[in-house]
C-alpha positions in Angstrom: 0.0 0.0 0.0 1.0 3.6 -0.4 1.9 6.5 1.9 0.6 10.0 2.5 3.1 12.8 3.5 0.8 15.8 3.5 -1.9 15.7 6.2 -3.5 18.2 8.4 -5.1 17.7 11.9 -7.0 19.7 14.5 -3.6 21.2 15.5 -4.1 23.5 12.5 -7.0 23.4 10.2 -7.9 19.8 9.9 -11.1 18.2 11.3 -9.6 15.0 12.7 -7.3 14.9 15.7 -3.8 13.4 15.2 -4.9 10.1 16.8 -8.0 10.0 14.7 -5.8 10.5 11.5 -3.6 7.6 12.6 -6.5 5.3 13.0 -8.1 6.3 9.7 -4.8 5.6 8.0 -4.7 2.2 9.5 -8.2 1.6 8.4 -7.3 2.5 4.9 -4.3 0.3 4.8 -1.8 3.1 4.4 1.8 2.2 5.4 3.2 5.6 6.5 2.0 9.1 7.1 3.4 12.5 7.9 1.5 15.2 9.9 2.2 18.5 8.2 0.1 21.1 10.0 0.4 24.7 9.1 3.1 26.6 11.0 2.9 24.2 14.0 4.3 20.8 15.1 1.9 20.5 18.1 0.1 17.5 16.6 3.3 15.5 16.0 3.9 14.0 19.4 0.3 12.6 19.7 0.5 11.1 16.2 3.9 9.6 16.9 2.7 8.0 20.1 -0.4 6.6 18.6 1.4 5.4 15.5 3.8 3.5 17.7 0.9 2.0 19.6 -0.9 0.7 16.5 2.3 -0.1 14.5 1.9 2.7 11.8 4.9 4.6 10.6 4.5 8.3 11.4 7.1 10.9 10.7 7.2 14.4 12.0 6.3 17.1 9.5 5.3 20.7 9.2 4.0 23.1 6.4 5.4 26.6 6.6 3.8 29.6 4.8 6.3 31.6 2.7 6.3 35.2 1.7 5.9 35.0 -2.0 3.9 37.9 -3.7 3.6 36.3 -7.2 1.6 33.4 -5.8 1.4 31.0 -2.8 4.4 29.1 -1.6 4.5 26.6 1.2 7.6 24.7 2.5 7.2 21.2 3.9 9.7 20.0 6.5 10.2 16.3 7.4 12.1 14.2 9.9 13.4 17.1 11.9 14.1 17.1 15.6 10.7 17.5 17.0 12.2 19.0 20.2 14.3 21.6 18.5 14.1 24.8 20.6 14.8 27.1 17.7 12.1 25.4 15.5 9.5 25.6 18.3 10.2 29.3 19.0 10.2 30.3 15.4 6.9 28.5 14.8 5.4 30.2 17.9 6.2 33.5 16.2 4.3 32.5 13.1 1.4 31.3 15.3 1.4 34.7 16.9 1.2 36.4 13.5 -1.8 34.2 12.7 -3.5 35.0 15.9 -3.1 38.7 15.3 -4.5 38.4 11.8 -7.6 36.2 12.5 -9.8 38.7 14.4 -9.3 41.2 11.5 -10.7 38.6 9.1 -13.9 38.4 11.2 -14.1 42.2 11.1 -13.7 42.2 7.3 -16.4 39.5 6.9 -18.8 41.5 9.0 -18.2 44.6 7.0 -18.9 42.5 3.9 -22.3 41.5 5.1 -21.2 38.2 6.7 -21.6 38.7 10.5 -19.1 36.3 12.1 -18.1 36.4 15.8 -14.5 35.4 16.2 -15.4 33.4 19.3 -17.4 31.1 17.1 -14.4 30.5 14.9 -12.2 29.7 17.9 -14.7 27.2 19.1 -14.8 25.5 15.7 -11.0 25.1 15.8 -11.2 22.7 18.8 -8.1 24.1 20.4 -6.0 24.2 17.3 -4.7 27.4 15.7 -7.4 29.2 13.7 -7.0 29.5 9.9 -9.1 30.6 7.0 -10.7 27.2 6.5 -12.3 27.5 9.9 -14.0 30.8 8.8 -15.1 29.0 5.6 -16.6 26.1 7.5 -18.5 28.5 9.8 -19.8 30.4 6.8 -21.1 27.1 5.4 -22.7 26.2 8.7 -24.5 29.5 8.9 -25.7 29.3 5.4 -23.8 32.3 4.0 -22.2 30.2 1.3 -22.9 26.8 -0.1 -19.4 25.4 0.1 -16.0 26.2 1.6 -14.7 26.7 -1.9 -17.3 29.4 -2.5 -16.3 31.0 0.8 -12.7 31.3 -0.5 -13.6 32.3 -4.0 -15.9 35.1 -2.9 -14.3 36.3 0.3 -11.2 34.6 1.8 -8.8 34.1 -1.1 -5.8 36.4 -1.6 -7.3 39.7 -2.9 -10.7 38.9 -1.6 -12.8 41.4 0.5 -12.1 39.4 3.7 -8.4 38.5 3.0 -6.0 39.7 5.6 -2.3 39.5 5.0 0.0 38.0 7.7 3.7 38.1 8.3 5.6 35.1 6.8 9.1 33.8 6.6 11.1 34.1 3.4 11.8 30.8 1.6 15.5 30.9 2.6 14.5 31.5 6.2 12.1 28.6 6.2 14.6 26.3 4.5 17.4 27.3 7.0 15.0 26.7 9.9 14.2 23.2 8.8 17.8 22.3 8.0 18.8 23.8 11.4 16.5 21.3 13.1 18.1 18.5 11.0 15.1 18.2 8.8 14.5 17.9 5.1 12.9 20.9 3.3 10.6 20.1 0.4 8.6 22.5 -1.9 4.9 21.9 -1.6 2.4 21.8 -4.5 4.5 23.9 -7.0 1.4 24.8 -9.1 0.4 27.4 -6.5 3.5 29.5 -7.3 1.5 30.7 -10.3 4.6 30.6 -12.5 4.2 31.6 -16.1 5.6 28.5 -17.7 8.2 25.9 -17.0 11.1 28.2 -17.4 10.0 30.6 -14.7 9.2 27.7 -12.4 12.7 26.2 -13.1 14.3 29.6 -12.2 12.4 29.7 -8.9 13.3 26.2 -8.0 16.9 26.8 -8.9 17.0 29.7 -6.4 15.4 27.5 -3.7 18.0 24.7 -4.4 20.8 27.3 -3.9 19.2 28.1 -0.5 19.2 24.4 0.5 16.0 22.9 -0.9 16.2 19.1 -0.9 12.9 17.9 -2.4 9.7 18.7 -4.3 6.2 17.5 -3.9 5.5 15.8 -7.2 2.4 13.7 -6.2 -0.5 15.8 -5.1 -4.3 15.7 -5.2 -4.6 18.7 -7.5 -1.7 17.9 -9.8 -2.7 16.7 -13.3 -0.8 13.8 -14.9 1.0 16.5 -17.0 1.9 18.4 -13.8 3.2 15.3 -12.2 5.5 14.4 -15.1 6.7 18.0 -15.3 7.6 18.2 -11.6 9.3 14.8 -11.8 11.5 16.2 -14.6 12.2 19.3 -12.5 13.2 17.0 -9.6 15.5 15.1 -11.9 17.1 18.3 -13.2 18.1 19.6 -9.8 18.7 16.2 -8.1 15.8 16.7 -5.7 14.0 13.9 -3.9 10.3 13.4 -4.7 7.5 13.3 -2.1 3.8 13.2 -2.3 0.7 13.7 -0.3 -3.1 14.3 -0.4 -3.3 17.6 1.6 -6.0 15.8 3.6 -8.0 17.9 6.0 -10.7 15.4 7.0 -13.5 17.2 5.3 -15.4 14.9 3.0 -16.9 17.9 1.2 -13.5 18.7 -0.3 -13.4 15.5 -2.2 -9.9 14.7 -0.9 -9.4 11.5 0.9 -6.4 10.2 2.9 -3.8 8.5 0.7 -5.8 8.7 -2.5 -6.6 12.4 -2.8 -9.3 12.8 -5.4 -8.9 9.2 -6.4 -5.9 10.0 -8.5 -3.1 9.3 -6.0 -1.0 6.3 -5.4 2.2 7.4 -3.7 4.8 4.6 -3.6 6.5 3.6 -0.3 9.9 3.9 -1.9 9.6 7.7 -1.7 9.7 7.5 2.1 13.0 5.5 1.7 14.5 8.3 -0.4 13.4 10.8 2.2 15.2 8.9 4.9 18.3 8.8 2.7 18.1 12.6 2.3 17.8 12.9 6.1 21.1 11.0 6.5 22.9 13.5 4.2 21.9 16.5 6.3 
């Protein structure tokens, strides 16, 4: 069976707890998973403990938001020291930036005719850090929009009336942070960079490699077959390892399931072995 190296839990904007994700992975016959919550590693310990208990391979992960004006860039980190003081402190800084932004999103929504109380969003997050998906879910629950996708398209996406910018790390800062914690930095879902063609994307990736990038997420729920082949060629060009994941959040309405994405994913176990090998070289 395959693996899934891009999963979110209630520690950020997922619906299932880390333990629930572990049990769901076992139920689906998945051999290994990575918890990659947004700007936090708070769910890793619980997932690691439960994975050990039920004999499922769980590796520590994180997904860090990057300052990248042309589009959206996220940096995945794997197999780092989960107790790294520097990593924990830097991620706490990002979490503070998120916490400062979120009430302003509620204010923007209210001014746009969508009265949302921030306390309701916090309750929906179940103790995890609040993110835009929580606002989207609440908007669906209250009947303001028909789907979370509609919430993002009309209000929450970058440039939307309720979008509120937050402070992010640069790509080089995030890569250095992951490497400093003895982890493996991997570029997530390259299509969100909004590059105008393969040459521009190659130029961006080349710069990231020069900053220490070690891998690229080739297998992903929203990558077409053509995307996957193109990103594989890019990985080969720059001698990057290949990873893959569903970006599972536990929300059935998204159409993305653990391990299989939109039914188009089959991520081979061998990719985890190359990830371990990359870890040994750091």
